[in-house]
Structure formats: structure tokens, C-alpha cells
C-alpha positions as CSV (number, residue, x, y, z in Angstrom):
1,M,91.8,55.3,87.6
2,S,91.1,57.0,84.4
3,G,87.3,57.2,84.6
4,A,86.6,53.5,85.3
5,Q,86.5,53.1,89.1
6,A,82.8,52.3,89.1
7,R,83.2,49.2,86.9
8,D,84.2,45.7,88.2
9,E,85.4,44.9,84.6
10,L,88.9,45.8,84.1
11,A,89.1,48.2,81.0
12,V,92.2,47.3,79.0
13,V,93.6,49.2,76.1
14,A,96.3,47.4,73.9
15,L,98.2,49.2,71.3
16,G,100.3,47.6,68.6
17,G,99.9,45.9,65.3
18,G,100.4,42.5,63.5
19,H,101.4,39.3,65.4
20,G,102.6,41.2,68.5
21,L,99.2,42.8,69.1
22,F,97.5,39.4,68.3
23,A,99.6,37.9,71.2
24,T,98.7,40.7,73.6
25,L,95.0,40.4,72.8
26,N,95.0,36.7,73.2
27,A,96.5,37.3,76.6
28,V,94.3,40.1,77.9
29,R,91.0,38.6,76.8
30,R,91.6,35.9,79.4
31,F,91.1,38.2,82.2
32,S,89.0,41.1,80.8
33,G,85.9,41.3,78.6
34,S,86.5,44.9,78.1
35,V,89.4,45.2,75.7
36,T,90.0,47.9,73.1
37,A,92.7,47.3,70.5
38,I,94.2,50.4,68.9
39,V,96.0,49.3,65.7
40,T,98.6,50.8,63.4
41,V,97.5,51.8,59.9
42,A,100.8,52.1,58.0
43,D,101.0,48.6,56.4
44,D,101.8,48.9,52.6
45,G,102.5,45.2,51.8
46,G,100.5,42.2,50.6
47,S,96.7,42.3,50.5
48,S,96.5,45.4,52.8
49,G,98.9,47.3,50.5
50,R,96.9,46.4,47.4
51,L,93.6,47.4,48.9
52,R,95.1,50.7,50.3
53,S,96.5,51.5,46.9
54,E,93.5,50.5,44.8
55,L,90.6,51.7,47.0
56,G,92.2,54.3,49.2
57,V,91.1,52.6,52.5
58,I,93.2,52.3,55.6
59,P,95.2,49.0,55.4
60,P,92.9,46.3,57.0
61,G,95.2,43.5,57.7
62,D,96.3,44.3,61.2
63,L,92.7,45.4,62.1
64,R,91.4,42.0,60.9
65,M,93.9,40.1,63.0
66,A,92.9,42.1,66.1
67,L,89.3,41.3,65.4
68,A,90.2,37.6,65.1
69,A,92.1,37.7,68.4
70,L,89.1,39.0,70.3
71,A,86.4,36.9,68.4
72,G,83.8,34.8,70.3
73,E,84.4,31.2,70.8
74,D,80.9,29.8,69.9
75,E,80.4,27.8,66.8
76,Q,79.0,30.6,64.6
77,A,81.7,33.0,65.7
78,T,84.4,30.4,65.1
79,V,83.2,29.7,61.6
80,W,83.2,33.5,60.8
81,T,86.6,33.9,62.3
82,R,88.1,31.1,60.1
83,T,86.4,32.7,57.1
84,V,87.7,36.2,58.0
85,Q,91.2,34.8,58.2
86,H,91.0,32.7,55.1
87,R,93.4,33.7,52.4
88,F,92.4,33.1,48.7
89,R,94.7,30.8,46.8
90,G,95.2,30.6,43.1
91,T,96.7,33.0,40.6
92,G,93.7,35.4,39.8
93,A,92.9,38.8,41.0
94,L,91.8,37.6,44.4
95,A,94.9,35.5,45.0
96,G,96.6,36.5,48.3
97,H,93.7,38.5,49.7
98,S,92.3,37.7,53.0
99,V,88.4,37.4,53.1
100,G,88.4,39.7,56.1
101,N,90.4,42.4,54.4
102,L,87.8,42.5,51.5
103,I,84.9,42.6,54.0
104,I,86.5,45.5,56.0
105,A,87.2,47.4,52.8
106,G,83.7,46.7,51.5
107,L,82.0,47.8,54.7
108,T,84.1,50.9,54.8
109,E,82.8,51.9,51.4
110,V,79.3,51.1,52.2
111,L,79.2,52.8,55.6
112,G,81.6,55.6,54.7
113,D,83.4,55.2,58.1
114,P,86.2,52.7,59.0
115,V,85.2,52.6,62.7
116,A,81.6,51.8,61.8
117,A,82.9,49.1,59.5
118,L,85.1,47.5,62.2
119,D,82.1,47.7,64.7
120,E,79.7,45.9,62.2
121,L,82.3,43.1,61.7
122,A,82.8,42.9,65.4
123,K,79.2,42.1,65.9
124,I,79.4,39.2,63.5
125,L,82.5,37.9,65.2
126,R,80.8,38.5,68.6
127,I,83.9,40.0,70.2
128,K,83.8,41.5,73.7
129,G,85.6,44.7,73.2
130,R,86.4,46.9,70.3
131,V,89.0,47.3,67.6
132,L,90.0,50.7,66.4
133,P,92.5,52.3,64.0
134,M,95.1,54.7,65.6
135,A,94.1,57.2,62.8
136,Q,91.3,57.0,60.2
137,I,93.6,57.7,57.4
138,A,96.3,55.5,56.0
139,L,99.8,56.6,57.2
140,T,103.3,56.0,55.7
141,I,106.4,55.2,57.7
142,E,109.7,56.8,56.7
143,A,112.9,55.8,58.3
144,D,116.6,56.9,58.6
145,V,118.7,53.9,58.0
146,A,122.4,53.5,58.5
147,G,124.6,50.9,56.8
148,L,123.2,51.2,53.3
149,E,126.0,53.4,52.0
150,A,129.7,52.9,51.7
151,D,130.2,55.4,54.5
152,P,128.6,53.9,57.7
153,R,128.0,57.4,59.0
154,V,125.7,58.3,56.3
155,N,121.9,57.6,56.7
156,R,119.5,56.9,53.8
157,S,115.9,57.7,54.0
158,I,113.6,54.7,53.1
159,R,109.8,54.8,52.9
160,G,107.1,52.2,53.6
161,Q,106.5,49.7,56.3
162,V,107.6,46.7,54.3
163,A,110.8,48.5,53.4
164,V,111.5,49.6,56.9
165,A,110.8,46.1,58.4
166,T,113.1,44.3,55.9
167,T,116.0,46.7,55.5
168,P,119.4,45.2,55.7
169,G,120.6,48.4,57.4
170,Q,120.0,49.6,60.9
171,V,117.1,51.9,61.6
172,R,118.0,54.9,63.5
173,R,114.8,56.9,63.5
174,V,111.2,56.7,62.1
175,R,108.5,59.3,61.4
176,L,105.0,59.4,60.0
177,I,103.7,60.9,56.8
178,P,101.7,63.0,57.2
179,S,103.5,64.0,60.4
180,D,100.6,65.3,62.3
181,P,97.7,62.9,61.5
182,P,94.5,63.2,63.5
183,A,94.0,60.4,66.0
184,C,90.9,58.3,66.0
185,P,88.6,60.1,68.5
186,Q,87.3,56.8,69.8
187,A,90.9,55.6,70.5
188,L,91.5,58.7,72.5
189,D,88.4,58.1,74.5
190,A,89.3,54.5,75.2
191,I,92.8,55.6,76.6
192,D,91.0,58.2,78.8
193,R,88.7,55.5,80.2
194,A,91.3,52.7,80.5
195,D,92.3,50.9,83.7
196,I,95.4,49.5,82.3
197,I,97.3,50.2,79.0
198,V,99.6,47.6,77.2
199,L,102.1,48.7,74.6
200,G,104.0,46.0,72.6
201,P,105.3,43.5,71.8
202,G,105.7,43.8,68.0
203,S,107.8,45.2,65.3
204,W,109.4,48.0,67.2
205,F,109.7,50.6,64.5
206,S,106.7,49.7,62.4
207,S,104.0,48.5,65.0
208,V,105.0,50.0,68.4
209,I,106.7,53.3,68.0
210,P,104.1,54.7,65.4
211,H,101.6,55.0,68.2
212,V,103.7,57.6,69.9
213,L,104.3,59.5,66.7
214,V,100.6,60.5,66.5
215,P,100.6,63.6,68.5
216,E,97.2,63.2,70.1
217,L,97.8,59.6,70.9
218,K,101.2,60.4,72.6
219,E,99.6,63.3,74.6
220,A,96.7,61.0,75.7
221,L,99.2,58.3,76.8
222,I,101.3,60.9,78.8
223,A,98.1,62.4,80.4
224,T,96.4,59.1,81.5
225,T,96.7,58.0,85.0
226,A,96.2,54.4,84.0
227,P,99.2,52.1,84.6
228,K,101.1,51.6,81.3
229,I,102.9,48.2,80.7
230,L,105.4,47.9,78.0
231,V,106.0,44.3,76.8
232,L,109.3,43.7,75.1
233,N,110.0,41.3,72.3
234,L,111.6,38.0,73.0
235,A,114.3,38.6,70.5
236,A,115.6,41.3,68.1
237,Q,113.8,41.3,64.8
238,P,115.9,40.6,61.7
239,G,116.2,43.7,59.7
240,E,114.3,46.3,61.8
241,T,116.1,45.8,65.1
242,A,118.9,43.4,64.2
243,G,121.5,43.6,67.0
244,F,119.3,45.4,69.4
245,S,119.6,44.6,73.1
246,A,116.5,44.9,75.2
247,E,118.0,48.1,76.7
248,R,118.3,49.6,73.2
249,H,114.6,49.1,72.6
250,L,113.9,51.3,75.5
251,H,116.3,54.0,74.5
252,V,114.7,54.1,71.1
253,L,111.3,54.5,72.6
254,S,112.5,57.3,74.7
255,Q,114.1,59.1,71.8
256,H,110.8,59.0,69.8
257,A,108.5,59.9,72.8
258,P,110.2,62.4,75.1
259,G,108.1,62.8,78.3
260,L,106.4,59.4,78.0
261,K,106.6,57.4,81.2
262,V,105.6,53.8,81.7
263,D,105.0,51.9,85.0
264,H,106.2,48.4,84.2
265,V,108.4,46.7,81.5
266,V,107.7,43.0,81.0
267,V,110.7,41.0,79.8
268,D,111.0,37.2,79.3
269,S,113.5,35.9,81.9
270,G,115.0,33.6,79.3
271,A,115.7,36.5,76.8
272,V,117.9,38.6,79.0
273,P,120.6,36.7,81.1
274,E,121.5,37.5,84.6
275,G,124.2,40.0,85.1
276,R,125.3,43.3,83.5
277,E,122.6,43.1,80.7
278,R,119.8,43.1,83.3
279,T,121.5,45.9,85.2
280,H,121.7,48.0,82.1
281,L,118.0,47.2,81.3
282,R,116.8,48.2,84.7
283,R,118.7,51.5,84.5
284,A,117.1,52.3,81.1
285,A,113.7,51.4,82.5
286,R,114.1,53.8,85.4
287,K,114.6,56.6,83.0
288,L,111.2,55.8,81.7
289,G,109.9,55.7,85.3
290,A,109.4,52.0,85.1
291,L,110.1,48.7,87.0
292,V,111.3,45.7,85.1
293,R,109.4,42.4,85.6
294,F,111.3,39.4,84.5
295,A,109.0,36.4,84.0
296,D,108.6,33.2,81.8
297,V,106.3,34.5,79.2
298,A,107.5,32.5,76.1
299,E,106.2,29.5,74.2
300,P,108.9,26.9,74.8
301,G,111.4,26.8,72.0
302,T,110.0,29.8,70.2
303,H,110.2,33.6,70.0
304,K,106.4,33.8,70.6
305,H,104.6,34.9,73.8
306,H,102.5,32.3,75.5
307,P,99.0,33.9,75.9
308,G,98.3,32.3,79.3
309,K,101.7,33.1,80.8
310,L,101.6,36.7,79.6
311,A,98.1,37.0,80.8
312,A,99.1,36.0,84.3
313,V,101.8,38.5,84.5
314,L,99.7,41.4,83.1
315,E,96.9,40.6,85.4
316,Q,99.2,40.5,88.4
317,L,100.7,44.0,87.5
318,A,97.3,45.3,87.1
319,A,96.2,43.9,90.5
320,R,99.2,45.6,92.2
321,Q,98.3,48.9,90.7
322,R,94.7,48.7,91.8
323,G,95.4,47.1,95.2
324,S,92.8,44.5,94.4
325,S,93.4,41.4,96.5
326,D,90.8,39.3,94.9
327,V,92.3,39.7,91.5
328,A,95.8,39.2,92.9
329,A,94.9,36.0,94.5
330,S,93.9,34.4,91.2
331,V,97.5,34.8,89.9
332,G,99.5,34.1,93.0
333,L,100.5,37.6,93.9
334,G,101.7,36.5,97.3
335,G,104.6,34.6,95.8
336,K,102.8,31.1,95.4
337,E,102.7,30.6,91.7
338,T,99.4,29.3,90.3
339,A,98.6,27.4,87.2
340,S,95.6,29.7,86.4
341,W,97.0,30.5,82.9
342,R,96.5,26.8,81.9
């Protein structure tokens, strides 16, 4: 394993942003107290966009959500988590800002370092693990989008995470500005020491793929010997991936990250029906070097991942990679399904 054999604690690195990463972190914290979240820093909307524009800080919103997902559960940590997540109402200058976004921005100015700021807030929230930005500068997403011109063969370039996420056209390709941003050094170190790496779910073009567009992060993900698990979304996202099949998600990832291999692709069994669609998905996964794991990981009646169900699947896959029978037994590796996720 990538530098972590001596520890009993499973070192998990989760990459993503927004609600997708929040779901992953809620899952992995159930079986590991050593979790590092690596978070996208390209948001330009809402409170994050305003603070980014006015103060020049990295957008704090996704970082705040990751901290909240890993926060402690004692009374003090719970009060602080609710406060950090609280959004000001009204019509004044503070309206729409999250308290946590302001705290992160303030700590960054005081300490002069966004990573130090996140570490300080992590102490208050009593998280077990760490939250890191994928880069220590704010990034911009630019996309080539089809379907916005009279000629469907013509692509238009649009810029900004909000614009990409809400475009009525079909995103063909995304890139970062600047194109060669320095990765957060602590994030690279976390990947090097990881026992398991989880990428996704989340907004495919604006929360998942940006990680492999940071050259140093991509190289670290290619170089690591830790098993990599890709978690697919439960449904295509209106705007960004409208009309995308599960197979198409994998093709798009391959196009943006040539040379990247993953070990497992986790797919909700209710999201992809039996038959040709699963056959095509397995074929696309093999090109990434991966096996597909179909499992019930959804909250009933929603397009959200169930933290306990997802945790059981991720822990089981980690156990298989490590050959750890004691971990495997807790999630029913031998074929007898348990209710440990409850």
C-alpha cells in the first residue's frame, strides 16, 4: 500500500466537491477516522463567488461542506457545525453568505494560508481527518459546449463553473484556467500515503474531472498503488451531463485523463438496467482497468447516495484489495449481506 501498511487505520482520500463529496465523506467516515478530503476550488457562484471576487480567496463553499461532513458529533461540535452551515437571511450585505464561508475567508486573511485556515476550523469542528483544496489558488473552468449555435456541429466556449453546470447545451470538454496550476502539496502527500482513494460522485465536469486536470494531481493518481474507486452518479445531471449514460461518464473521464486507471466502478443497481447497457458499461470500465460493482447505494425514491449503503460497499472493496478478513467480515464479504450500515 502507498506508505500506510503499518497503520491499522484505513487512510482514505476522497476527491470531489459539493453535495457529491459530502455524500462520500458521510460514507467513508463510518469505517475510517483517517479521511482526507481533496476539494475543487473553481466555484464562482453564490456566497463563494462573491468572496472569491471581493477578497481574492479560494472559494470556500465546497471546503465548508466537506468540513461539516467530517465534523464531530459531540454537543459542542454539533453547535459549531450548525453555525458554520448557517446562511444569513435578509436583504443586506450579508444576505446569502454562509457563516462558515466568512470564517474560512477571515482565517485565510489572518493566517495567510488557506490550508492553515482549514486546519484551524477543523479543530473547532473536531473532525477526524483533514480537508484540503486541490490547489491553493482559485481556478476557473472553461468548457466547449455544443448545441448553443444554429449549427449543432459548432462548439461555443463558456467560462465559469455556474455557467458550465447550468448550460442548456451539451458539454464536450472542460479545461482549467490557469491550465497548469500547482497542486496543494499536502494533497499530493495524502494521495501518496493513502490506502484507498475514492473519486466521485458529483457534478462530472465541474467537481470530478477538474481533479485530473491539475497535472500534479493526475500524476499522483496515476502513480499511487492505492486502489482507486470511482463512484458514479445515480442519474445524469440536467445541463451538465443531460442525456449521458453511465458508460458515457467513463468515456469522458478517459478522454480528460489518458493513462489514468481505476480499480472499481461503483454503480447503483437501480440506475442501470440489466442487459446491453450493463454490458457496454463493463466494457468501458475495462478500458479504465476497472471492474464494475453493481449495488443498492441509493436513498429510496431519490437520486442521492445512502451513506450507510455506500460505506458498506466501499469498505468491502477496500477489504478485498487489502485481503483483510476481519474488515471483510463486518460487511458480509462472504456473500451473506449484513445490516452493519444501519
